[in-house]
N, C-alpha and C positions, 0 to 999 in steps of 0.2 A: 504494500500500500504506500502511495506517495505521501509526502508531508502535506500536500494540498488536500488530499482526500481525508487524511487524519484530522486536519484542522476543520474541514467542513463537517465531519462527523461530530466533532466536539461542539461546534456552533449549533448544529441541528439539535444535538442532545440538550443544550442549554435552552433553546427555544421551546422544546417539547416538555421538559420536565421542570422548568422554573415557572414563571408567571406568563400565562397566555395573554395575548393582546386583549381578549374579551375580559379576562380577569382584571387587567389593568384599567380598562375603560370603566368597568363597573366600580372599581376602586376609586377612580378619579371623580366619577359622578357622585358617589356617596361622600367622598372626602371633600366635595366642593364646599362644604361648610367650613373647612379649615381655611380655604382661601377667601371665602366670601363672608365669613363671620356669622354663619347661620348654623342652626342645629342640624345634625345629620338626619336625613329623612328616615322616618319610621323607627327612630331609636330613642326611647325614653330613658335617657341617662340617669336622671335623678331617682327613678323608681326601680332601677335594676338592683336585684338582691342576689349575692353569691350563694351557692348551695351550702347547706349547713353540714359540711363534713370536713375532714382534715386530709384529704388526698391532694397531693400536689399535682396540679393540672397546668402544664406549660403550653403556651402558644408562642411560636417564633417564626421569623422570616429566615430563609436559608442563606444567611450571611455570617461572617465571623463575629459580628456584633453580638450574636447569640451564644458565644463560646461558654460563658459562665453557666448559663442554664444547661447547656448540653453536656458540659463536663460534670456538673453536679449530678446529672442523671446518669450519664454513661459510666462514671467512676463509682457510683453507688453511695455518694455522699449524703443524699437525702435519707437513705436507709440507715446509714451510720448514725444519723440523728434520731432514728426511731420513727421516720415518716414513710408513708406509702406514696409512691409517685407513679403516675401513668406515663407511658411513652410520650414524649413531647410531640405536639401536633404541628406539622409544617403548614404555614399559612402563606398564600400567594401574594398578599398585598397588605398594606398598612390598615386600610379601613376594615377589612374582614377581621383583622386581629383586634382592632379597637372594638368592633361590635361584639366579638366573642368574649372579650374581657369585660365589656360593659354588661353583657347578659349573664355573666357568671360562669361561662363555659370554661374560662381560664382564670386561675387565681394568681398566676405568676407569668409575667411577660417582659419583653424588652420593647421599648419605644424610642423612636427618635426624640431627642430631648425636647423639641418644641411641641410635640404632640400632647404630653400631659399638661403643658402650659395652656394649650387651647381647651383641652377637656375640662380642666378645673375652673378656668376663669371665663371661658366663653359658653360652656355648656353645664356648669355647676355639677360636674361629676366628681365624686370623692376619690380621685386617684392620688396616690402618694408615690413619689420617687424614693426608693429604699436604698439604692446605691448606684454607682456608675457600673455599667456593664463592661466597659473597656475604656482605654484612651488611645488617641491617634487612630490608625487603621483605615485611612482613606487617602485618596490621591487624585490628582488631575492627570488624565491620560489623553495624549494628543495623537492623532494619526501621523505616521511618518510622512504621508503625502503632503502635510502642511508645511514642513520645514521649521515649525515653531520650536523655539528653545527657551522661551521666557514668556511671561505674561504679556509683555509689550507686543509680542508677535501675534496675539490672538485677535487683533482688530479685524473686523469684517468677517469673523468666523461664527460658526454655529456650535454651541456648547450645550450638552444635555446634562440636566440635574435630575435627581430622583424625586424630589419634592420641593415645593417652594419653601415650606417650613422645615428646613433641615440644616444641620451644621455644614453640609456640603455647599449649599447655596450661600450661607453666611460667609464662609471662609473664601469661597471663589470670588465673591464680590469684594472682599477685602483686597485680594490680589489684583483684581481689575482696576479698582479705584487707585491703588498705589501706582499702577502702571499708566495712569491717565486715560484709562478706557471707560466707556460708558455701557453698563449692562442695559439691554432693552429686551422687550418681549414683543416680537413681531411675527407675522406669518413668515415661514421659511422662504417663501417665494419673493418677499420684499427685499429690495436692495438695501444694503447696509452702508453707512458711512465708514470711513477708515478707522474711526475711533469707537465704533459700536461693536458690541459682542451680543449676539442674539441668544437668549436662553430659552430652552424648551424642556418641558417635562417628558421624561422617558423612563419606562420601567427598567430597572437594572439589567435584567436578562436580555433586553433588546439592545443594550448599549454596545457590547462588543460586535455583534453582527452589523449594527448600523455603522459603526466605525470602519469595519472591514469593507463595507459596501460604499464608503465615503458619503453616506447620507448625512453624517455629522462630522465635524472636525475634531471634536474632543468630548470627553465626558468626565464627570467627577462623581465618585460613588464609593460605597464601602467595599471592602474586600469580601470575597476573593475575585470580584469582577475586574479589578485593576490588574491583578496578576494574570487573569485569563485574557484580558485585552493585550497585555504584553506578549503573551505566549502564542495566542491564536488569531489576533485580529489586526496585526500590523500597527499596534500602538506602542507608545513609549511614555514613560512617566515624565511629565513636565515638572511636577512638584508634589511632594508629599505634604498633606495638610498638617501633620504633626511636626513638620519642619517650619511651619508658619506660625501656628498657635501652639506653643509648647504644652504637650500632654493634654490636649483638649479632650473633653468628653464628646461623645456622639450619641450612642444609645445608652439608655438607663434602665435599670431594673425597677419595675413598677408593681404595686399591689393596690387592692381596694382599701381605702382608709377604714371602712367599716369592719373589714376582716382584721386589719391590724389592731383595732381597738378591742374587738370582741375576742380575739384569739392571740393574745400577746406571747404565750409560750410557743404556740405553733409557729407564729411569725418569726420568733427568735431562732427556732430550729432551722427554718427555711433560710434565713440570712446567714446562719452559721455555715450551711452547706454552700451558699453562694460565695462567701468570702473565701472559704477553703478552696473552692473551684478556681477562683481568680488567682490565688497564690500558686496553685498547681499549674494553671495554664501559663503563668508568667515564667515559671521555672522549667516547663517541659513543652515548649511551643511546637517542636516538630512532632513529638508523639501525639499531642492533642490534635494537631492538624490532620494527621493520618487517621486518627480515630474518628474524627467528625466527617471525613470525606467519603465519597462513594466507594472508595477502596477499603474503608474501615466499617464503621457502624452505620454509615449512610444517612447521617443527619443532614448533610449537605450533598447536593447532586453533582458537585464538582470533583474532578479527579484529584487524587492525593497530591500529585506534584504541583498543581495550581494552588491548593490550600497551603501546602508547606511553603511555597514561595511567598504567598500572601502574608504569612506570619513570621517569616525569618529573613527574607532577602532585603537587607538594609545596609548596603555597602556602596559608598560613592563610586567605586570603580566598576560596579555592576550596571551602571545606567548610562545610556548614550547621551542624555541631556545633562549638560554640566551643572545646571542649577537645580536638579531634582532634590539634592540634599545639600543644604548650605550650613546648617546649624547643628549638625550631629555632635560635634565636639562640645559645644556649649550646652545643648539640650540634653545630651546623653540619653536619648530615647531609642526605641526600636520602630519597626514598621507598624506593629500593633503591640500594645502593652496592656496590662491588666492591673488596675489600681482602684479599689472599691470605694474609697471615701468620696462623697459628693461635695466637693469644696464650694462653699457659698460664693466665693469670689468669681468662680466660673459661671454660676447661675446668674449672677448679677450682670456679668459682661454679655452673656447670651441675650438677656432681656434687652439690654441697651442696643446690642447689635441687630436684633430682630427689627427694631424700629428704623434702622438705617438701611435695611436690605430690601431691594426691589422684589416684590412677589406679585403673582396674579391675584386680583380680587382685593377686597377690603380688609384692612388689618387694624381697624379702628380700636378694637378691644385692647390691643397692645399698648396704646397710648395711655390707658388708664392704669397700667401696672407699675407699681413702684418696685424696682429691682430688689431692694432689701426685703420688702414684704414677701415677695415671691420666694426668695431664698429661705426665709423663715417659715413660710406657710406650706410650700409645695413639697418640701423635702423632710423625710424622717431620718434624723441622725442617730437616734437612740439605739436602734437594733443593730445597725452596721457597726457602731462603736463596740458594742458588747461582743459581736462576732469577731471583730479585729483583736479583741483581748484574748479570745479563745484560740484563734488560728493566726499565728505570727508568720512572717515572711513578706507581708504586704509592704513593710518598711523598706524593702529592697527595690521596690518598683521605682521607675524614673520619676523624679520630681518630688519625692517624699522626703521630708526632713524628719528623721526619727525623734529629734528633740522638740519638734513643734509640728506633729503630724496632721493637725486638723486646720491648719491655715497655710495659705500659699499666696504668692503674687502671680497674677496672670501675665504672661509674656507673649506678646505678638510681635514677630519679627519677619516681615515680608521680604 
């Protein structure tokens, strides 16, 4: 079999077993409330009640952001805490995951950090962020056909993002503004000015095939789609997001606040398993990557080599683009890392940045939010701290000061 045929098979596999375009369009229709500031159709958030049992029910998207959940299940950490856990349920899009969580089908999930902001403050749903799911773990991939080697080279190009309300969109636009470029949202058939970069929403599984077909010029997304784009779609890493915003969060671990209040002991056991999983993942990235891949326990439909690259390949000499990694010596981070504590400083910067970020639709509700209030109200710090006392090793993660582990300064260096 030729390399071309092998690449085509992998791209076809990605399209078939990840999120179909119909799934994505239904997702975007339902999630229109996120962009437009409306309640999701047919979903009574405030009246949703989780089932009265203590079985851990996980919903997740097939990305490395779900690592802590998958490792806790795959390594038996929930059982070690005396908990029963069902096999995690792979969900094809963000809104079905939100709906399943809101309806009580799942009591433990990972969400893009802006999603619980929207759920709690625009839809009055009692979601709580319990910990970070990971740090770093995303990148901007450009097609080799573009010749782009820096943000300033993206003028007049088409760039795909997975959601308007995502860390990907926030960090991308930081880079564009710094390069003197203007993000816009136009029909792809419209002519762009030299200083404009057109943003379009695209499901992650469609990104590598679209790049390979030159339907887009670049994409920014979670792993392992960046690694897949490098290996199979004629892409190259322009910049890692963790090299721009030092150890930034992306997905977070979430639970229903009603469950947290009603079942504090159960909640603590769950968080014990999550923190233990993050420590294990940080210390055993290649093993964990293979375990999650389709060559292991098949939590992710990606081949092992792509997931391993997504979690371990972070060496300046490995990348064609000279600016892919600029700050590794100063930041001392990896391609993806696992650090559970949800620093308030990062939450505040996210709220501030969301107001500066171009999105489709109305984002009026964000203007009413005080960053400090959100940091205090949205996040549960108690249970993760107790878990961190039980399972050490988190202090070795990038950016953690063991002498002052619950505070940090946010560093953005474009």
